N, C-alpha and C positions, 0 to 999 in steps of 0.2 A: 558504593557505586552511585554516581550521579545519574540524573535522568537524561540519557542521551537523546531520547525522543524529544524532550522539551528543547534541547539545544538545536536539534535538527530543524524543528519547525520554526524556530527563531531565525535561522539562517536561510531557510528555503525561499522565502519571498524575495529576499535581496538577491539570491542567486538567480532566480528566474527573471528578475528585472534585467540583470546583466546579460543573461543568455538572449533575451528578446532584443536588447540593444546591440550586442556584439555579433549575434548569429541569428538574425531574424528569420532567415530561410529555414534553418533547422527547427526553430520554435514553431513556425507556421506549419511546416510539414508534419512534425510529430503531433502537434495539436490537432490538425485536421484528421489524421489517422486515429488518434485517440477518440475524438468526438464521434467519428463515423462508426467506430467499433463498439464503443461503450454505451451506446444509447439502447433504449428498450427495443427488443426484437423477439425472436423465438426464445431467447433467454432474457430474464429480467436483468436490470442494472445490478441488483443485489447479487444475483447468481454470477454475473460476469465479474464483479468485484471480488467475490470469494475465490473465483478461479484465478484472477490476477494476483491476489494475495498469496495463494498457494504456490503459484509459479515464482513469485518474487522470493518467497521463503526458500523454495528449492534451489533457486539461483543464488541465494545468500546475498541478496541485494537489500541492504538496510534502508536506503531511501524508498525502494519499492514497497517494502514491508510497512514503513511508517505511512506512506501516502495511501496505500490500499487498505490499511486498517481504518484510516480516516474516511476513505470513500465507502468502505463497507458499512461503517456506522451511519454515515449520511444516507446510505441507500436502505437503511432499516435493518441491517443484520444485527443479531444479538451477539453478546460476548460468547455464548455457547456455540453459535454458528461459526464465528470467526475462529475459535479454538478448534472446532471440528475440521474446518478447512486446513488449519495448520497441521492437524493430525493426519489428514490425507497426504499432505506434502511429506511428512515424516515417513509415513508408510511407503510412499512411492520412492523416496530417495534415501531414507535411513538416517544414520547418524549425522551427516552434515546438515540436514534440515533440522534435526532435533536440537542441535546446538544453537540454532537461531530462534527457537520458540521464545526465549526470553525477550528478544526484540519485539515480538508480537505483544507480549504481556506489557512491556514498558510503554509501547505505543498506546495500548488500551488504557493503561493507568493514567497516561497523560491526557488522552482525548476524551474519555468517558465523562469526566466532570464537566466538560464543556457542552455536553449534549443536553 
């Protein structure tokens, strides 16, 4: 099996440029919501990213998994914390989340060497 995470990150930047060009209102709206929500507050950025990762995993959203693993690492989360957050998603949603844990691992394997 190839590294789907590597392919995802290669395509992501180009996709975002197109979204900003072709649908700037959507990009600005979502970007503003994201920035307002994911800043330091009562919860740290690391805690918010771990929550976002768990929700992305529960929703079976591979782009969300890849992006929030990256953001978790940038916010200082460890591999163990990321995998525990994945475990919480599995506990809350069961088998469907469990089948997506390999996506978390592939994203970690792709992104950790860059840290």
